[in-house]
C-alpha positions as CSV (number, residue, x, y, z in Angstrom):
1,M,0.0,0.0,0.0
2,S,1.4,3.4,-1.0
3,R,2.1,6.0,1.7
4,G,-0.2,9.0,1.7
5,R,1.3,12.3,0.6
6,L,0.4,13.9,4.0
7,E,0.9,10.8,6.1
8,G,1.9,11.7,9.7
9,K,1.2,15.4,9.2
10,V,-1.2,17.5,11.3
11,A,-3.1,20.2,9.3
12,I,-5.3,23.1,10.5
13,V,-8.0,24.0,7.9
14,V,-9.5,27.4,8.8
15,G,-12.8,27.9,7.2
16,A,-13.4,24.2,6.9
17,G,-17.2,24.4,7.3
18,Q,-19.5,23.3,4.5
19,Q,-21.9,26.1,3.6
20,P,-25.4,25.1,2.3
21,G,-25.6,24.8,-1.4
22,E,-25.5,22.5,-4.4
23,T,-21.7,22.1,-4.6
24,V,-18.8,21.5,-2.3
25,G,-17.0,24.4,-0.7
26,N,-13.2,25.0,-0.8
27,G,-12.7,24.3,2.9
28,R,-14.6,21.0,2.8
29,A,-12.8,19.8,-0.3
30,V,-9.3,20.7,1.1
31,A,-10.1,18.9,4.3
32,E,-11.2,15.7,2.4
33,R,-8.2,15.7,0.1
34,F,-5.9,16.2,3.1
35,A,-7.6,13.3,4.9
36,E,-7.4,11.1,1.9
37,E,-3.7,11.6,1.8
38,G,-3.2,10.7,5.5
39,A,-3.4,14.0,7.4
40,T,-4.8,14.5,10.9
41,L,-7.1,17.5,10.9
42,L,-8.2,20.4,13.1
43,L,-11.3,21.8,11.4
44,V,-11.9,25.4,12.3
45,D,-15.0,27.5,11.5
46,I,-17.1,30.1,13.1
47,N,-20.1,27.9,12.3
48,E,-19.7,24.7,14.4
49,E,-22.5,22.9,12.6
50,W,-20.9,23.5,9.2
51,A,-17.6,22.3,10.5
52,E,-19.2,19.1,12.0
53,A,-20.6,18.3,8.5
54,T,-17.0,18.4,7.2
55,R,-15.8,16.3,10.1
56,A,-18.4,13.6,9.2
57,A,-17.0,13.6,5.6
58,V,-13.4,13.4,6.8
59,A,-14.3,10.5,9.1
60,A,-15.2,8.4,6.1
61,H,-11.6,8.5,5.1
62,G,-10.6,7.0,8.4
63,R,-8.4,9.9,9.7
64,P,-8.5,11.6,13.1
65,S,-10.1,15.0,13.1
66,S,-11.8,17.4,15.5
67,V,-13.7,20.7,15.3
68,L,-12.9,24.0,16.9
69,R,-15.2,27.0,16.7
70,A,-13.3,30.2,16.2
71,D,-13.8,33.8,15.0
72,I,-10.6,34.7,13.2
73,T,-11.2,38.4,13.6
74,R,-10.5,37.9,17.4
75,E,-6.9,37.5,18.3
76,E,-7.7,35.3,21.3
77,D,-9.5,32.9,19.0
78,C,-6.5,32.8,16.6
79,A,-4.2,32.0,19.6
80,A,-6.6,29.3,20.6
81,I,-6.4,27.7,17.2
82,A,-2.7,27.1,17.4
83,R,-2.8,26.2,21.1
84,T,-5.6,23.7,20.6
85,C,-3.9,22.0,17.7
86,V,-0.7,21.4,19.7
87,E,-2.7,20.3,22.8
88,R,-4.7,17.7,20.7
89,Y,-2.1,16.6,18.2
90,G,1.3,17.6,19.4
91,R,2.4,19.7,16.4
92,I,1.3,21.9,13.4
93,D,2.6,20.9,10.0
94,V,0.1,22.8,7.8
95,L,-2.0,25.9,8.2
96,H,-4.5,26.3,5.4
97,N,-6.3,29.7,5.6
98,N,-9.6,29.6,3.6
99,V,-11.7,32.3,5.2
100,G,-12.8,35.4,3.2
101,R,-15.8,37.6,2.3
102,S,-16.8,40.0,-0.4
103,K,-20.4,40.7,0.7
104,G,-20.9,44.4,1.3
105,D,-18.1,45.6,-1.0
106,R,-18.7,48.7,-3.1
107,S,-16.9,51.1,-5.4
108,T,-14.4,53.4,-3.6
109,A,-16.6,56.5,-3.4
110,E,-19.5,54.4,-2.1
111,M,-17.6,52.2,0.3
112,D,-18.8,52.4,3.9
113,V,-15.8,52.7,6.2
114,A,-17.2,50.2,8.8
115,M,-17.8,47.7,6.0
116,W,-14.2,48.3,4.8
117,D,-13.0,47.5,8.3
118,A,-15.1,44.3,8.5
119,I,-13.8,43.0,5.2
120,M,-10.2,43.8,6.0
121,A,-10.6,42.2,9.5
122,M,-11.7,38.9,8.0
123,N,-9.7,38.7,4.8
124,L,-6.4,40.2,5.9
125,K,-6.1,40.7,9.6
126,G,-7.5,37.2,10.3
127,M,-4.9,35.6,8.1
128,F,-2.1,37.6,9.7
129,M,-3.3,36.6,13.2
130,T,-3.6,32.9,12.4
131,C,-0.2,32.9,10.8
132,K,1.3,34.9,13.8
133,H,0.1,32.3,16.3
134,V,1.2,29.1,14.4
135,L,4.6,30.4,13.5
136,P,6.2,29.9,17.0
137,Q,5.3,26.2,16.9
138,M,6.6,25.8,13.4
139,I,9.8,27.6,14.2
140,T,10.3,25.3,17.2
141,Q,9.7,22.3,14.9
142,R,11.9,23.9,12.2
143,S,9.3,22.9,9.7
144,G,5.8,23.9,8.5
145,C,3.7,25.0,5.6
146,I,1.3,27.9,5.3
147,I,-1.2,28.1,2.5
148,N,-3.3,31.3,2.2
149,I,-6.2,31.6,-0.1
150,S,-6.3,34.8,-2.1
151,S,-8.1,35.5,-5.4
152,T,-7.5,36.3,-9.0
153,S,-9.2,39.6,-8.1
154,S,-6.0,40.6,-6.4
155,L,-4.3,40.8,-9.8
156,S,-7.2,41.8,-12.1
157,A,-9.7,44.6,-12.6
158,R,-12.6,44.6,-10.2
159,P,-15.5,47.0,-9.8
160,T,-15.3,47.1,-6.0
161,V,-12.4,48.1,-3.7
162,A,-12.1,46.3,-0.4
163,Y,-12.0,42.6,-1.5
164,K,-9.4,43.3,-4.2
165,T,-7.3,45.3,-1.8
166,S,-7.4,42.8,1.0
167,K,-6.5,39.9,-1.3
168,G,-3.6,41.8,-2.8
169,A,-2.4,42.4,0.7
170,V,-2.7,38.6,1.4
171,N,-0.3,38.0,-1.5
172,T,2.3,40.3,-0.1
173,L,1.8,39.1,3.5
174,T,2.4,35.5,2.3
175,Q,5.5,36.5,0.4
176,H,6.8,38.3,3.4
177,I,6.2,35.3,5.7
178,A,7.9,33.1,3.1
179,M,11.1,35.2,3.1
180,E,11.1,35.8,6.8
181,N,10.8,32.2,7.8
182,A,12.5,30.2,5.1
183,R,15.6,29.9,7.4
184,H,13.4,28.0,9.9
185,G,12.3,25.4,7.3
186,I,8.9,27.0,6.9
187,R,7.2,27.5,3.5
188,A,4.4,29.9,2.7
189,N,2.5,30.0,-0.6
190,V,-0.7,31.6,-1.8
191,I,-3.4,30.2,-4.1
192,L,-5.5,32.5,-6.3
193,P,-8.8,30.7,-7.2
194,G,-10.5,32.1,-10.2
195,L,-14.2,31.6,-10.8
196,I,-15.0,28.5,-8.7
197,D,-18.4,26.8,-8.4
198,T,-18.8,26.9,-4.7
199,P,-21.8,27.8,-2.5
200,M,-20.2,31.1,-1.4
201,A,-19.7,32.1,-5.1
202,I,-23.1,31.0,-6.5
203,E,-25.8,30.9,-3.8
204,R,-25.5,34.6,-2.6
205,R,-25.3,36.0,-6.1
206,A,-28.4,34.0,-7.3
207,E,-30.3,35.1,-4.2
208,E,-29.4,38.8,-4.4
209,R,-30.3,39.0,-8.1
210,G,-33.3,36.8,-7.9
211,V,-32.1,34.6,-10.8
212,P,-31.5,30.8,-11.1
213,R,-28.1,29.5,-10.2
214,E,-27.5,28.4,-13.8
215,V,-27.7,32.1,-14.9
216,I,-24.9,33.0,-12.6
217,R,-22.9,29.9,-13.7
218,A,-23.4,30.7,-17.4
219,E,-22.2,34.3,-17.0
220,R,-19.1,33.3,-15.1
221,E,-18.2,30.4,-17.4
222,A,-18.3,32.8,-20.4
223,L,-15.5,34.8,-18.8
224,V,-13.1,31.8,-18.5
225,P,-10.8,30.8,-21.4
226,M,-11.5,27.1,-20.6
227,R,-15.2,27.9,-20.8
228,R,-16.0,26.3,-17.5
229,M,-15.9,27.2,-13.8
230,G,-13.5,25.4,-11.6
231,T,-14.5,23.3,-8.7
232,A,-13.4,23.2,-5.1
233,W,-11.5,20.0,-5.9
234,D,-9.3,22.0,-8.3
235,V,-8.4,24.3,-5.4
236,A,-8.0,21.3,-3.0
237,N,-5.6,19.5,-5.4
238,A,-3.4,22.6,-5.6
239,A,-3.4,22.9,-1.8
240,L,-2.5,19.2,-1.5
241,F,0.5,19.7,-3.7
242,L,1.7,22.7,-1.8
243,A,1.2,21.0,1.5
244,S,3.1,17.9,0.5
245,D,6.8,17.2,0.4
246,E,6.7,17.3,-3.3
247,A,6.6,21.1,-3.0
248,G,9.4,21.1,-0.4
249,Y,11.5,23.5,-2.4
250,I,8.6,25.9,-3.3
251,T,7.9,29.0,-1.2
252,G,6.6,32.5,-1.8
253,V,4.7,31.3,-4.9
254,I,1.5,33.0,-6.1
255,L,-0.4,30.1,-7.8
256,P,-3.5,30.9,-9.9
257,V,-6.1,28.1,-10.2
258,D,-8.3,29.8,-12.7
259,G,-8.7,28.1,-16.0
260,G,-6.5,30.7,-17.7
261,L,-8.6,33.7,-16.5
262,L,-5.5,35.8,-15.6
263,E,-4.0,35.2,-19.0
264,K,-6.6,37.6,-20.4
265,R,-4.4,40.4,-19.0
266,G,-1.9,39.6,-21.8
């Protein structure tokens, strides 16, 4: 029997909960792929019920996992994520940061300052704080892998300001962490999903516009050179590679998973 690519590794998946919808979310898909390849998992989400749904899916792969409810906009919760993982499993090999929001975003002149702060708190400050609190353990181990989920919006035109700005900052944050901690054996990389068919991407837009989901999907598919949206499994497979020893000499990379969407800039 072949050895799993993450056998013996302990991974934290932040934003692991499965939101209601027709398709699988990125956090759930990453958790399942990590479990399939042998990882032990701490599944973190602000919605404990959604995280428990992911835990049930992970259990089918026969790997240990547990749930922790946390709000990553609160530093004490971010500290608890790292502390709980070490208490339960003894180490932290992978931190996968999957939390983000775009709801409430507006053009620059129309952007409410409180909404700007809320989006930045979740998309950027939350990632900074989770990284901050896992790094001491990874430095002690002299090994670790951080994967932050950004967006192709960080590198392309967008009609709204806060989401793009926050995700651009996630890119530079990740590159900084990579350079700062390479000497400790720690890698940090960022994934830029394009137009991915997840509940967060489809359900809200269909509800807000009062149109069927297929209308949203068709509009988004038309924008992609490959003429289809990606799935959460596409993002999960990229994360699996970056988390594995196969990517042991890769750090500071910005990896689009977008069906060629960003090539339209050329």
